[in-house]
mmCIF file of the N, C-alpha and C atoms, coordinates in Angstrom:
data_MODEL
# 
_entry.id   MODEL 
# 
loop_
_atom_site.group_PDB 
_atom_site.id 
_atom_site.type_symbol 
_atom_site.label_atom_id 
_atom_site.label_alt_id 
_atom_site.label_comp_id 
_atom_site.label_asym_id 
_atom_site.label_entity_id 
_atom_site.label_seq_id 
_atom_site.pdbx_PDB_ins_code 
_atom_site.Cartn_x 
_atom_site.Cartn_y 
_atom_site.Cartn_z 
_atom_site.occupancy 
_atom_site.B_iso_or_equiv 
_atom_site.pdbx_formal_charge 
_atom_site.auth_seq_id 
_atom_site.auth_comp_id 
_atom_site.auth_asym_id 
_atom_site.auth_atom_id 
_atom_site.pdbx_PDB_model_num 
ATOM 1   N N  . MET A 1 1  ? -4.961  -11.911 24.668 1.00 0.00 ? 1  MET A N  1 
ATOM 2   C CA . MET A 1 1  ? -5.230  -11.019 25.764 1.00 0.00 ? 1  MET A CA 1 
ATOM 3   C C  . MET A 1 1  ? -6.192  -9.797  25.180 1.00 0.00 ? 1  MET A C  1 
ATOM 4   N N  . ARG A 1 2  ? -6.915  -9.264  25.807 1.00 0.00 ? 2  ARG A N  1 
ATOM 5   C CA . ARG A 1 2  ? -7.900  -8.272  25.648 1.00 0.00 ? 2  ARG A CA 1 
ATOM 6   C C  . ARG A 1 2  ? -7.219  -6.965  26.234 1.00 0.00 ? 2  ARG A C  1 
ATOM 7   N N  . VAL A 1 3  ? -7.731  -6.092  25.229 1.00 0.00 ? 3  VAL A N  1 
ATOM 8   C CA . VAL A 1 3  ? -7.235  -4.381  25.669 1.00 0.00 ? 3  VAL A CA 1 
ATOM 9   C C  . VAL A 1 3  ? -7.956  -3.595  25.302 1.00 0.00 ? 3  VAL A C  1 
ATOM 10  N N  . THR A 1 4  ? -8.100  -2.608  26.147 1.00 0.00 ? 4  THR A N  1 
ATOM 11  C CA . THR A 1 4  ? -9.224  -1.444  26.047 1.00 0.00 ? 4  THR A CA 1 
ATOM 12  C C  . THR A 1 4  ? -8.978  -0.342  24.822 1.00 0.00 ? 4  THR A C  1 
ATOM 13  N N  . ILE A 1 5  ? -9.475  -0.193  24.060 1.00 0.00 ? 5  ILE A N  1 
ATOM 14  C CA . ILE A 1 5  ? -8.892  1.030   23.207 1.00 0.00 ? 5  ILE A CA 1 
ATOM 15  C C  . ILE A 1 5  ? -9.600  2.077   23.114 1.00 0.00 ? 5  ILE A C  1 
ATOM 16  N N  . LEU A 1 6  ? -9.218  3.604   23.664 1.00 0.00 ? 6  LEU A N  1 
ATOM 17  C CA . LEU A 1 6  ? -9.619  4.842   23.774 1.00 0.00 ? 6  LEU A CA 1 
ATOM 18  C C  . LEU A 1 6  ? -9.543  5.309   22.785 1.00 0.00 ? 6  LEU A C  1 
ATOM 19  N N  . TYR A 1 7  ? -10.550 6.374   22.213 1.00 0.00 ? 7  TYR A N  1 
ATOM 20  C CA . TYR A 1 7  ? -10.440 7.239   20.747 1.00 0.00 ? 7  TYR A CA 1 
ATOM 21  C C  . TYR A 1 7  ? -10.533 8.329   21.352 1.00 0.00 ? 7  TYR A C  1 
ATOM 22  N N  . PHE A 1 8  ? -9.979  9.597   20.827 1.00 0.00 ? 8  PHE A N  1 
ATOM 23  C CA . PHE A 1 8  ? -10.177 10.875  21.389 1.00 0.00 ? 8  PHE A CA 1 
ATOM 24  C C  . PHE A 1 8  ? -10.166 11.826  20.029 1.00 0.00 ? 8  PHE A C  1 
ATOM 25  N N  . ALA A 1 9  ? -10.922 12.793  20.472 1.00 0.00 ? 9  ALA A N  1 
ATOM 26  C CA . ALA A 1 9  ? -11.247 13.957  19.253 1.00 0.00 ? 9  ALA A CA 1 
ATOM 27  C C  . ALA A 1 9  ? -11.506 13.488  18.045 1.00 0.00 ? 9  ALA A C  1 
ATOM 28  N N  . ASN A 1 10 ? -10.945 13.765  16.772 1.00 0.00 ? 10 ASN A N  1 
ATOM 29  C CA . ASN A 1 10 ? -11.707 13.397  15.777 1.00 0.00 ? 10 ASN A CA 1 
ATOM 30  C C  . ASN A 1 10 ? -11.333 11.723  15.113 1.00 0.00 ? 10 ASN A C  1 
ATOM 31  N N  . LEU A 1 11 ? -10.505 11.124  15.933 1.00 0.00 ? 11 LEU A N  1 
ATOM 32  C CA . LEU A 1 11 ? -10.269 9.493   15.958 1.00 0.00 ? 11 LEU A CA 1 
ATOM 33  C C  . LEU A 1 11 ? -11.851 9.136   16.184 1.00 0.00 ? 11 LEU A C  1 
ATOM 34  N N  . ARG A 1 12 ? -12.323 9.905   17.578 1.00 0.00 ? 12 ARG A N  1 
ATOM 35  C CA . ARG A 1 12 ? -13.827 9.072   18.053 1.00 0.00 ? 12 ARG A CA 1 
ATOM 36  C C  . ARG A 1 12 ? -14.579 9.467   17.135 1.00 0.00 ? 12 ARG A C  1 
ATOM 37  N N  . GLU A 1 13 ? -14.674 10.713  16.864 1.00 0.00 ? 13 GLU A N  1 
ATOM 38  C CA . GLU A 1 13 ? -15.666 11.228  15.696 1.00 0.00 ? 13 GLU A CA 1 
ATOM 39  C C  . GLU A 1 13 ? -15.911 10.317  14.430 1.00 0.00 ? 13 GLU A C  1 
ATOM 40  N N  . ARG A 1 14 ? -14.669 9.739   13.765 1.00 0.00 ? 14 ARG A N  1 
ATOM 41  C CA . ARG A 1 14 ? -14.483 9.021   12.751 1.00 0.00 ? 14 ARG A CA 1 
ATOM 42  C C  . ARG A 1 14 ? -14.669 7.710   12.819 1.00 0.00 ? 14 ARG A C  1 
ATOM 43  N N  . ARG A 1 15 ? -14.520 7.354   14.079 1.00 0.00 ? 15 ARG A N  1 
ATOM 44  C CA . ARG A 1 15 ? -14.649 5.944   14.527 1.00 0.00 ? 15 ARG A CA 1 
ATOM 45  C C  . ARG A 1 15 ? -16.021 5.413   15.057 1.00 0.00 ? 15 ARG A C  1 
ATOM 46  N N  . GLY A 1 16 ? -16.839 6.617   15.278 1.00 0.00 ? 16 GLY A N  1 
ATOM 47  C CA . GLY A 1 16 ? -18.208 6.640   15.957 1.00 0.00 ? 16 GLY A CA 1 
ATOM 48  C C  . GLY A 1 16 ? -18.333 5.969   16.944 1.00 0.00 ? 16 GLY A C  1 
ATOM 49  N N  . ALA A 1 17 ? -17.340 5.610   18.127 1.00 0.00 ? 17 ALA A N  1 
ATOM 50  C CA . ALA A 1 17 ? -17.230 5.110   19.179 1.00 0.00 ? 17 ALA A CA 1 
ATOM 51  C C  . ALA A 1 17 ? -16.085 5.720   20.062 1.00 0.00 ? 17 ALA A C  1 
ATOM 52  N N  . ALA A 1 18 ? -16.521 5.774   21.402 1.00 0.00 ? 18 ALA A N  1 
ATOM 53  C CA . ALA A 1 18 ? -15.235 6.544   22.572 1.00 0.00 ? 18 ALA A CA 1 
ATOM 54  C C  . ALA A 1 18 ? -14.253 5.421   22.524 1.00 0.00 ? 18 ALA A C  1 
ATOM 55  N N  . SER A 1 19 ? -14.758 3.689   22.607 1.00 0.00 ? 19 SER A N  1 
ATOM 56  C CA . SER A 1 19 ? -13.775 3.014   23.006 1.00 0.00 ? 19 SER A CA 1 
ATOM 57  C C  . SER A 1 19 ? -14.399 1.471   22.296 1.00 0.00 ? 19 SER A C  1 
ATOM 58  N N  . ASP A 1 20 ? -13.504 0.741   22.125 1.00 0.00 ? 20 ASP A N  1 
ATOM 59  C CA . ASP A 1 20 ? -13.506 -0.973  21.756 1.00 0.00 ? 20 ASP A CA 1 
ATOM 60  C C  . ASP A 1 20 ? -12.426 -1.707  22.842 1.00 0.00 ? 20 ASP A C  1 
ATOM 61  N N  . LEU A 1 21 ? -13.094 -3.256  22.657 1.00 0.00 ? 21 LEU A N  1 
ATOM 62  C CA . LEU A 1 21 ? -11.960 -4.229  23.292 1.00 0.00 ? 21 LEU A CA 1 
ATOM 63  C C  . LEU A 1 21 ? -11.472 -4.655  21.943 1.00 0.00 ? 21 LEU A C  1 
ATOM 64  N N  . LEU A 1 22 ? -10.175 -4.973  21.880 1.00 0.00 ? 22 LEU A N  1 
ATOM 65  C CA . LEU A 1 22 ? -9.823  -5.457  21.149 1.00 0.00 ? 22 LEU A CA 1 
ATOM 66  C C  . LEU A 1 22 ? -8.857  -6.799  21.554 1.00 0.00 ? 22 LEU A C  1 
ATOM 67  N N  . ASP A 1 23 ? -8.878  -8.009  21.028 1.00 0.00 ? 23 ASP A N  1 
ATOM 68  C CA . ASP A 1 23 ? -8.472  -9.044  21.147 1.00 0.00 ? 23 ASP A CA 1 
ATOM 69  C C  . ASP A 1 23 ? -6.991  -9.055  20.501 1.00 0.00 ? 23 ASP A C  1 
ATOM 70  N N  . LEU A 1 24 ? -5.757  -9.699  21.144 1.00 0.00 ? 24 LEU A N  1 
ATOM 71  C CA . LEU A 1 24 ? -4.462  -9.731  20.202 1.00 0.00 ? 24 LEU A CA 1 
ATOM 72  C C  . LEU A 1 24 ? -3.835  -10.928 21.204 1.00 0.00 ? 24 LEU A C  1 
ATOM 73  N N  . PRO A 1 25 ? -3.015  -11.501 20.479 1.00 0.00 ? 25 PRO A N  1 
ATOM 74  C CA . PRO A 1 25 ? -2.495  -12.614 20.826 1.00 0.00 ? 25 PRO A CA 1 
ATOM 75  C C  . PRO A 1 25 ? -1.644  -12.691 21.868 1.00 0.00 ? 25 PRO A C  1 
ATOM 76  N N  . PRO A 1 26 ? -0.840  -13.296 22.684 1.00 0.00 ? 26 PRO A N  1 
ATOM 77  C CA . PRO A 1 26 ? -0.272  -13.053 23.590 1.00 0.00 ? 26 PRO A CA 1 
ATOM 78  C C  . PRO A 1 26 ? 1.235   -12.845 23.382 1.00 0.00 ? 26 PRO A C  1 
ATOM 79  N N  . GLY A 1 27 ? 1.986   -11.763 23.953 1.00 0.00 ? 27 GLY A N  1 
ATOM 80  C CA . GLY A 1 27 ? 3.040   -10.895 23.257 1.00 0.00 ? 27 GLY A CA 1 
ATOM 81  C C  . GLY A 1 27 ? 2.777   -9.850  22.050 1.00 0.00 ? 27 GLY A C  1 
ATOM 82  N N  . GLY A 1 28 ? 1.645   -9.494  22.003 1.00 0.00 ? 28 GLY A N  1 
ATOM 83  C CA . GLY A 1 28 ? 1.050   -8.503  21.269 1.00 0.00 ? 28 GLY A CA 1 
ATOM 84  C C  . GLY A 1 28 ? 1.970   -7.017  21.668 1.00 0.00 ? 28 GLY A C  1 
ATOM 85  N N  . ASP A 1 29 ? 2.257   -6.344  20.944 1.00 0.00 ? 29 ASP A N  1 
ATOM 86  C CA . ASP A 1 29 ? 2.658   -4.987  20.877 1.00 0.00 ? 29 ASP A CA 1 
ATOM 87  C C  . ASP A 1 29 ? 1.683   -3.812  20.635 1.00 0.00 ? 29 ASP A C  1 
ATOM 88  N N  . VAL A 1 30 ? 1.936   -2.751  20.798 1.00 0.00 ? 30 VAL A N  1 
ATOM 89  C CA . VAL A 1 30 ? 1.179   -1.135  20.474 1.00 0.00 ? 30 VAL A CA 1 
ATOM 90  C C  . VAL A 1 30 ? 1.340   -1.239  18.713 1.00 0.00 ? 30 VAL A C  1 
ATOM 91  N N  . ALA A 1 31 ? 2.227   -1.419  18.245 1.00 0.00 ? 31 ALA A N  1 
ATOM 92  C CA . ALA A 1 31 ? 2.316   -1.962  16.548 1.00 0.00 ? 31 ALA A CA 1 
ATOM 93  C C  . ALA A 1 31 ? 1.009   -2.641  16.159 1.00 0.00 ? 31 ALA A C  1 
ATOM 94  N N  . MET A 1 32 ? 0.937   -4.007  16.909 1.00 0.00 ? 32 MET A N  1 
ATOM 95  C CA . MET A 1 32 ? 0.384   -5.034  16.325 1.00 0.00 ? 32 MET A CA 1 
ATOM 96  C C  . MET A 1 32 ? -1.157  -4.478  16.666 1.00 0.00 ? 32 MET A C  1 
ATOM 97  N N  . ALA A 1 33 ? -1.411  -3.539  17.867 1.00 0.00 ? 33 ALA A N  1 
ATOM 98  C CA . ALA A 1 33 ? -2.490  -3.372  18.121 1.00 0.00 ? 33 ALA A CA 1 
ATOM 99  C C  . ALA A 1 33 ? -3.177  -2.186  16.898 1.00 0.00 ? 33 ALA A C  1 
ATOM 100 N N  . LEU A 1 34 ? -2.159  -1.392  16.391 1.00 0.00 ? 34 LEU A N  1 
ATOM 101 C CA . LEU A 1 34 ? -2.390  -0.301  15.740 1.00 0.00 ? 34 LEU A CA 1 
ATOM 102 C C  . LEU A 1 34 ? -2.974  -1.031  14.401 1.00 0.00 ? 34 LEU A C  1 
ATOM 103 N N  . ALA A 1 35 ? -2.118  -1.963  13.965 1.00 0.00 ? 35 ALA A N  1 
ATOM 104 C CA . ALA A 1 35 ? -2.391  -2.836  12.726 1.00 0.00 ? 35 ALA A CA 1 
ATOM 105 C C  . ALA A 1 35 ? -3.385  -3.212  12.761 1.00 0.00 ? 35 ALA A C  1 
ATOM 106 N N  . THR A 1 36 ? -4.167  -4.062  13.552 1.00 0.00 ? 36 THR A N  1 
ATOM 107 C CA . THR A 1 36 ? -5.441  -4.580  13.987 1.00 0.00 ? 36 THR A CA 1 
ATOM 108 C C  . THR A 1 36 ? -6.356  -3.693  13.845 1.00 0.00 ? 36 THR A C  1 
ATOM 109 N N  . ILE A 1 37 ? -6.333  -2.362  14.514 1.00 0.00 ? 37 ILE A N  1 
ATOM 110 C CA . ILE A 1 37 ? -7.331  -1.448  14.299 1.00 0.00 ? 37 ILE A CA 1 
ATOM 111 C C  . ILE A 1 37 ? -7.335  -0.790  12.958 1.00 0.00 ? 37 ILE A C  1 
ATOM 112 N N  . ALA A 1 38 ? -6.034  -0.656  12.300 1.00 0.00 ? 38 ALA A N  1 
ATOM 113 C CA . ALA A 1 38 ? -6.353  -0.157  11.033 1.00 0.00 ? 38 ALA A CA 1 
ATOM 114 C C  . ALA A 1 38 ? -7.222  -1.137  10.087 1.00 0.00 ? 38 ALA A C  1 
ATOM 115 N N  . LYS A 1 39 ? -6.742  -2.273  10.083 1.00 0.00 ? 39 LYS A N  1 
ATOM 116 C CA . LYS A 1 39 ? -7.561  -3.219  9.374  1.00 0.00 ? 39 LYS A CA 1 
ATOM 117 C C  . LYS A 1 39 ? -9.284  -3.348  9.635  1.00 0.00 ? 39 LYS A C  1 
ATOM 118 N N  . LEU A 1 40 ? -9.387  -3.381  11.006 1.00 0.00 ? 40 LEU A N  1 
ATOM 119 C CA . LEU A 1 40 ? -10.748 -3.206  11.602 1.00 0.00 ? 40 LEU A CA 1 
ATOM 120 C C  . LEU A 1 40 ? -11.691 -2.178  10.916 1.00 0.00 ? 40 LEU A C  1 
ATOM 121 N N  . HIS A 1 41 ? -10.821 -0.979  11.101 1.00 0.00 ? 41 HIS A N  1 
ATOM 122 C CA . HIS A 1 41 ? -11.536 0.669   10.821 1.00 0.00 ? 41 HIS A CA 1 
ATOM 123 C C  . HIS A 1 41 ? -10.783 1.588   10.103 1.00 0.00 ? 41 HIS A C  1 
ATOM 124 N N  . PRO A 1 42 ? -10.972 0.697   8.683  1.00 0.00 ? 42 PRO A N  1 
ATOM 125 C CA . PRO A 1 42 ? -10.080 1.799   7.742  1.00 0.00 ? 42 PRO A CA 1 
ATOM 126 C C  . PRO A 1 42 ? -10.438 3.138   7.349  1.00 0.00 ? 42 PRO A C  1 
ATOM 127 N N  . GLY A 1 43 ? -11.580 3.465   7.997  1.00 0.00 ? 43 GLY A N  1 
ATOM 128 C CA . GLY A 1 43 ? -11.937 5.036   8.183  1.00 0.00 ? 43 GLY A CA 1 
ATOM 129 C C  . GLY A 1 43 ? -10.689 5.680   8.750  1.00 0.00 ? 43 GLY A C  1 
ATOM 130 N N  . ILE A 1 44 ? -10.272 5.281   10.055 1.00 0.00 ? 44 ILE A N  1 
ATOM 131 C CA . ILE A 1 44 ? -9.128  5.990   10.829 1.00 0.00 ? 44 ILE A CA 1 
ATOM 132 C C  . ILE A 1 44 ? -7.736  5.577   10.548 1.00 0.00 ? 44 ILE A C  1 
ATOM 133 N N  . ALA A 1 45 ? -7.482  4.469   9.648  1.00 0.00 ? 45 ALA A N  1 
ATOM 134 C CA . ALA A 1 45 ? -6.229  4.121   9.227  1.00 0.00 ? 45 ALA A CA 1 
ATOM 135 C C  . ALA A 1 45 ? -5.425  5.176   9.134  1.00 0.00 ? 45 ALA A C  1 
ATOM 136 N N  . ALA A 1 46 ? -5.672  6.041   8.299  1.00 0.00 ? 46 ALA A N  1 
ATOM 137 C CA . ALA A 1 46 ? -4.429  7.173   7.943  1.00 0.00 ? 46 ALA A CA 1 
ATOM 138 C C  . ALA A 1 46 ? -4.303  7.912   9.008  1.00 0.00 ? 46 ALA A C  1 
ATOM 139 N N  . GLN A 1 47 ? -4.608  8.143   9.897  1.00 0.00 ? 47 GLN A N  1 
ATOM 140 C CA . GLN A 1 47 ? -4.568  9.067   11.039 1.00 0.00 ? 47 GLN A CA 1 
ATOM 141 C C  . GLN A 1 47 ? -3.723  8.322   12.249 1.00 0.00 ? 47 GLN A C  1 
ATOM 142 N N  . LEU A 1 48 ? -3.865  6.831   12.049 1.00 0.00 ? 48 LEU A N  1 
ATOM 143 C CA . LEU A 1 48 ? -3.296  6.145   13.194 1.00 0.00 ? 48 LEU A CA 1 
ATOM 144 C C  . LEU A 1 48 ? -1.808  6.542   13.394 1.00 0.00 ? 48 LEU A C  1 
ATOM 145 N N  . PRO A 1 49 ? -0.869  6.733   12.422 1.00 0.00 ? 49 PRO A N  1 
ATOM 146 C CA . PRO A 1 49 ? 0.677   6.915   12.386 1.00 0.00 ? 49 PRO A CA 1 
ATOM 147 C C  . PRO A 1 49 ? 1.077   8.465   12.857 1.00 0.00 ? 49 PRO A C  1 
ATOM 148 N N  . HIS A 1 50 ? -0.108  9.319   12.820 1.00 0.00 ? 50 HIS A N  1 
ATOM 149 C CA . HIS A 1 50 ? 0.413   10.348  13.460 1.00 0.00 ? 50 HIS A CA 1 
ATOM 150 C C  . HIS A 1 50 ? -0.282  10.741  15.099 1.00 0.00 ? 50 HIS A C  1 
ATOM 151 N N  . ALA A 1 51 ? -0.943  9.703   15.591 1.00 0.00 ? 51 ALA A N  1 
ATOM 152 C CA . ALA A 1 51 ? -1.530  9.606   16.703 1.00 0.00 ? 51 ALA A CA 1 
ATOM 153 C C  . ALA A 1 51 ? -0.492  9.445   17.757 1.00 0.00 ? 51 ALA A C  1 
ATOM 154 N N  . GLN A 1 52 ? -0.520  10.187  18.975 1.00 0.00 ? 52 GLN A N  1 
ATOM 155 C CA . GLN A 1 52 ? 0.089   9.659   20.116 1.00 0.00 ? 52 GLN A CA 1 
ATOM 156 C C  . GLN A 1 52 ? -0.535  8.539   20.667 1.00 0.00 ? 52 GLN A C  1 
ATOM 157 N N  . VAL A 1 53 ? -0.107  7.683   21.461 1.00 0.00 ? 53 VAL A N  1 
ATOM 158 C CA . VAL A 1 53 ? -0.403  6.381   22.112 1.00 0.00 ? 53 VAL A CA 1 
ATOM 159 C C  . VAL A 1 53 ? -0.180  6.367   23.442 1.00 0.00 ? 53 VAL A C  1 
ATOM 160 N N  . ALA A 1 54 ? -0.814  6.001   24.362 1.00 0.00 ? 54 ALA A N  1 
ATOM 161 C CA . ALA A 1 54 ? -0.570  5.908   25.642 1.00 0.00 ? 54 ALA A CA 1 
ATOM 162 C C  . ALA A 1 54 ? -0.997  4.516   26.271 1.00 0.00 ? 54 ALA A C  1 
ATOM 163 N N  . VAL A 1 55 ? -0.507  4.038   26.929 1.00 0.00 ? 55 VAL A N  1 
ATOM 164 C CA . VAL A 1 55 ? -0.882  2.678   27.463 1.00 0.00 ? 55 VAL A CA 1 
ATOM 165 C C  . VAL A 1 55 ? -0.950  2.978   29.138 1.00 0.00 ? 55 VAL A C  1 
ATOM 166 N N  . ASN A 1 56 ? -2.017  2.755   29.488 1.00 0.00 ? 56 ASN A N  1 
ATOM 167 C CA . ASN A 1 56 ? -2.083  3.079   31.175 1.00 0.00 ? 56 ASN A CA 1 
ATOM 168 C C  . ASN A 1 56 ? -1.706  4.423   31.265 1.00 0.00 ? 56 ASN A C  1 
ATOM 169 N N  . LEU A 1 57 ? -2.197  5.326   30.592 1.00 0.00 ? 57 LEU A N  1 
ATOM 170 C CA . LEU A 1 57 ? -1.761  6.974   30.922 1.00 0.00 ? 57 LEU A CA 1 
ATOM 171 C C  . LEU A 1 57 ? -0.353  7.261   30.813 1.00 0.00 ? 57 LEU A C  1 
ATOM 172 N N  . ALA A 1 58 ? 0.486   6.611   30.221 1.00 0.00 ? 58 ALA A N  1 
ATOM 173 C CA . ALA A 1 58 ? 1.935   6.794   30.060 1.00 0.00 ? 58 ALA A CA 1 
ATOM 174 C C  . ALA A 1 58 ? 2.214   6.598   28.381 1.00 0.00 ? 58 ALA A C  1 
ATOM 175 N N  . LEU A 1 59 ? 2.780   8.015   27.796 1.00 0.00 ? 59 LEU A N  1 
ATOM 176 C CA . LEU A 1 59 ? 2.738   7.842   26.718 1.00 0.00 ? 59 LEU A CA 1 
ATOM 177 C C  . LEU A 1 59 ? 3.871   6.679   26.006 1.00 0.00 ? 59 LEU A C  1 
ATOM 178 N N  . VAL A 1 60 ? 3.748   6.071   25.033 1.00 0.00 ? 60 VAL A N  1 
ATOM 179 C CA . VAL A 1 60 ? 4.644   4.916   24.883 1.00 0.00 ? 60 VAL A CA 1 
ATOM 180 C C  . VAL A 1 60 ? 5.419   4.861   23.274 1.00 0.00 ? 60 VAL A C  1 
ATOM 181 N N  . ALA A 1 61 ? 6.023   4.053   23.076 1.00 0.00 ? 61 ALA A N  1 
ATOM 182 C CA . ALA A 1 61 ? 6.569   3.579   21.883 1.00 0.00 ? 61 ALA A CA 1 
ATOM 183 C C  . ALA A 1 61 ? 5.634   2.636   21.009 1.00 0.00 ? 61 ALA A C  1 
ATOM 184 N N  . ALA A 1 62 ? 5.826   2.507   19.477 1.00 0.00 ? 62 ALA A N  1 
ATOM 185 C CA . ALA A 1 62 ? 5.245   1.143   19.103 1.00 0.00 ? 62 ALA A CA 1 
ATOM 186 C C  . ALA A 1 62 ? 5.630   0.225   19.621 1.00 0.00 ? 62 ALA A C  1 
ATOM 187 N N  . THR A 1 63 ? 7.061   -0.321  19.954 1.00 0.00 ? 63 THR A N  1 
ATOM 188 C CA . THR A 1 63 ? 7.305   -1.408  20.414 1.00 0.00 ? 63 THR A CA 1 
ATOM 189 C C  . THR A 1 63 ? 7.055   -1.805  21.616 1.00 0.00 ? 63 THR A C  1 
ATOM 190 N N  . THR A 1 64 ? 6.325   -1.147  22.390 1.00 0.00 ? 64 THR A N  1 
ATOM 191 C CA . THR A 1 64 ? 5.962   -1.303  23.900 1.00 0.00 ? 64 THR A CA 1 
ATOM 192 C C  . THR A 1 64 ? 5.007   -2.490  23.745 1.00 0.00 ? 64 THR A C  1 
ATOM 193 N N  . PRO A 1 65 ? 5.253   -3.450  24.717 1.00 0.00 ? 65 PRO A N  1 
ATOM 194 C CA . PRO A 1 65 ? 4.636   -4.559  25.032 1.00 0.00 ? 65 PRO A CA 1 
ATOM 195 C C  . PRO A 1 65 ? 3.219   -4.567  25.722 1.00 0.00 ? 65 PRO A C  1 
ATOM 196 N N  . LEU A 1 66 ? 2.089   -5.045  25.163 1.00 0.00 ? 66 LEU A N  1 
ATOM 197 C CA . LEU A 1 66 ? 1.038   -5.082  25.842 1.00 0.00 ? 66 LEU A CA 1 
ATOM 198 C C  . LEU A 1 66 ? 0.486   -6.112  26.927 1.00 0.00 ? 66 LEU A C  1 
ATOM 199 N N  . SER A 1 67 ? -0.246  -6.107  27.657 1.00 0.00 ? 67 SER A N  1 
ATOM 200 C CA . SER A 1 67 ? -0.419  -7.261  28.602 1.00 0.00 ? 67 SER A CA 1 
ATOM 201 C C  . SER A 1 67 ? -2.226  -7.146  28.623 1.00 0.00 ? 67 SER A C  1 
ATOM 202 N N  . ASP A 1 68 ? -2.594  -8.255  29.111 1.00 0.00 ? 68 ASP A N  1 
ATOM 203 C CA . ASP A 1 68 ? -4.149  -8.479  29.176 1.00 0.00 ? 68 ASP A CA 1 
ATOM 204 C C  . ASP A 1 68 ? -4.370  -7.421  30.155 1.00 0.00 ? 68 ASP A C  1 
ATOM 205 N N  . GLY A 1 69 ? -6.027  -6.610  29.683 1.00 0.00 ? 69 GLY A N  1 
ATOM 206 C CA . GLY A 1 69 ? -6.502  -5.374  30.733 1.00 0.00 ? 69 GLY A CA 1 
ATOM 207 C C  . GLY A 1 69 ? -5.725  -4.283  30.422 1.00 0.00 ? 69 GLY A C  1 
ATOM 208 N N  . ASP A 1 70 ? -4.728  -4.242  29.634 1.00 0.00 ? 70 ASP A N  1 
ATOM 209 C CA . ASP A 1 70 ? -4.118  -2.683  29.117 1.00 0.00 ? 70 ASP A CA 1 
ATOM 210 C C  . ASP A 1 70 ? -5.415  -1.922  28.651 1.00 0.00 ? 70 ASP A C  1 
ATOM 211 N N  . GLU A 1 71 ? -4.958  -0.550  28.956 1.00 0.00 ? 71 GLU A N  1 
ATOM 212 C CA . GLU A 1 71 ? -5.822  0.500   28.301 1.00 0.00 ? 71 GLU A CA 1 
ATOM 213 C C  . GLU A 1 71 ? -4.671  1.102   27.374 1.00 0.00 ? 71 GLU A C  1 
ATOM 214 N N  . LEU A 1 72 ? -5.372  1.423   25.979 1.00 0.00 ? 72 LEU A N  1 
ATOM 215 C CA . LEU A 1 72 ? -4.312  1.836   24.979 1.00 0.00 ? 72 LEU A CA 1 
ATOM 216 C C  . LEU A 1 72 ? -5.398  3.002   24.339 1.00 0.00 ? 72 LEU A C  1 
ATOM 217 N N  . ALA A 1 73 ? -4.742  4.086   24.687 1.00 0.00 ? 73 ALA A N  1 
ATOM 218 C CA . ALA A 1 73 ? -5.385  5.697   24.255 1.00 0.00 ? 73 ALA A CA 1 
ATOM 219 C C  . ALA A 1 73 ? -4.603  6.176   22.927 1.00 0.00 ? 73 ALA A C  1 
ATOM 220 N N  . LEU A 1 74 ? -5.519  6.541   21.779 1.00 0.00 ? 74 LEU A N  1 
ATOM 221 C CA . LEU A 1 74 ? -5.354  7.172   20.984 1.00 0.00 ? 74 LEU A CA 1 
ATOM 222 C C  . LEU A 1 74 ? -5.467  8.582   20.880 1.00 0.00 ? 74 LEU A C  1 
ATOM 223 N N  . ILE A 1 75 ? -4.384  9.595   20.925 1.00 0.00 ? 75 ILE A N  1 
ATOM 224 C CA . ILE A 1 75 ? -4.695  10.775  20.894 1.00 0.00 ? 75 ILE A CA 1 
ATOM 225 C C  . ILE A 1 75 ? -4.243  11.546  19.482 1.00 0.00 ? 75 ILE A C  1 
ATOM 226 N N  . PRO A 1 76 ? -5.228  11.938  18.732 1.00 0.00 ? 76 PRO A N  1 
ATOM 227 C CA . PRO A 1 76 ? -4.567  12.579  17.513 1.00 0.00 ? 76 PRO A CA 1 
ATOM 228 C C  . PRO A 1 76 ? -3.796  13.977  17.568 1.00 0.00 ? 76 PRO A C  1 
ATOM 229 N N  . PRO A 1 77 ? -3.307  14.305  16.647 1.00 0.00 ? 77 PRO A N  1 
ATOM 230 C CA . PRO A 1 77 ? -2.357  15.724  16.429 1.00 0.00 ? 77 PRO A CA 1 
ATOM 231 C C  . PRO A 1 77 ? -3.765  16.709  16.755 1.00 0.00 ? 77 PRO A C  1 
ATOM 232 N N  . VAL A 1 78 ? -3.321  17.648  17.673 1.00 0.00 ? 78 VAL A N  1 
ATOM 233 C CA . VAL A 1 78 ? -4.313  18.821  17.829 1.00 0.00 ? 78 VAL A CA 1 
ATOM 234 C C  . VAL A 1 78 ? -3.977  20.297  17.598 1.00 0.00 ? 78 VAL A C  1 
ATOM 235 N N  . SER A 1 79 ? -4.501  21.127  16.890 1.00 0.00 ? 79 SER A N  1 
ATOM 236 C CA . SER A 1 79 ? -4.136  22.319  16.479 1.00 0.00 ? 79 SER A CA 1 
ATOM 237 C C  . SER A 1 79 ? -5.421  23.215  16.788 1.00 0.00 ? 79 SER A C  1 
ATOM 238 N N  . GLY A 1 80 ? -4.870  24.700  16.509 1.00 0.00 ? 80 GLY A N  1 
ATOM 239 C CA . GLY A 1 80 ? -6.194  25.503  17.090 1.00 0.00 ? 80 GLY A CA 1 
ATOM 240 C C  . GLY A 1 80 ? -5.701  26.492  18.016 1.00 0.00 ? 80 GLY A C  1 
ATOM 241 N N  . GLY A 1 81 ? -6.427  26.982  18.540 1.00 0.00 ? 81 GLY A N  1 
ATOM 242 C CA . GLY A 1 81 ? -6.096  27.819  20.197 1.00 0.00 ? 81 GLY A CA 1 
ATOM 243 C C  . GLY A 1 81 ? -6.667  29.403  19.656 1.00 0.00 ? 81 GLY A C  1 
ATOM 244 N N  . ALA A 1 82 ? -6.185  30.247  20.469 1.00 0.00 ? 82 ALA A N  1 
ATOM 245 C CA . ALA A 1 82 ? -6.577  31.337  20.522 1.00 0.00 ? 82 ALA A CA 1 
ATOM 246 C C  . ALA A 1 82 ? -5.249  31.997  19.363 1.00 0.00 ? 82 ALA A C  1 
ATOM 247 N N  . SER A 1 83 ? -5.539  33.345  18.415 1.00 0.00 ? 83 SER A N  1 
ATOM 248 C CA . SER A 1 83 ? -4.606  33.929  18.016 1.00 0.00 ? 83 SER A CA 1 
ATOM 249 C C  . SER A 1 83 ? -3.987  34.818  18.694 1.00 0.00 ? 83 SER A C  1 
# 
C-alpha cells in the first residue's frame, strides 16, 4: 500500500521536503510507518517519537492501521509565542 507522508515545521526543514510517498506492506500501521521513515531519514529519527501523528486529518495512536491512499501528517511539538 502507498501512504503520503506530510512533514511540518522543523521536521519539514530537517527532511528537506514537505512530503514523501511511502510504500508499506498490507496491514501496516502508524508504528510501522514511523519505523520505516526513521530508517529512510535518520536525520529526523530522534524527533519522530515526540511528534503528533494524524491520519486523514484525525490525531491517532501508533497502533492505528493504515490503508492504501491514507495521508499521514507528522506534527512536531511547538513552543514559543508571546511573553
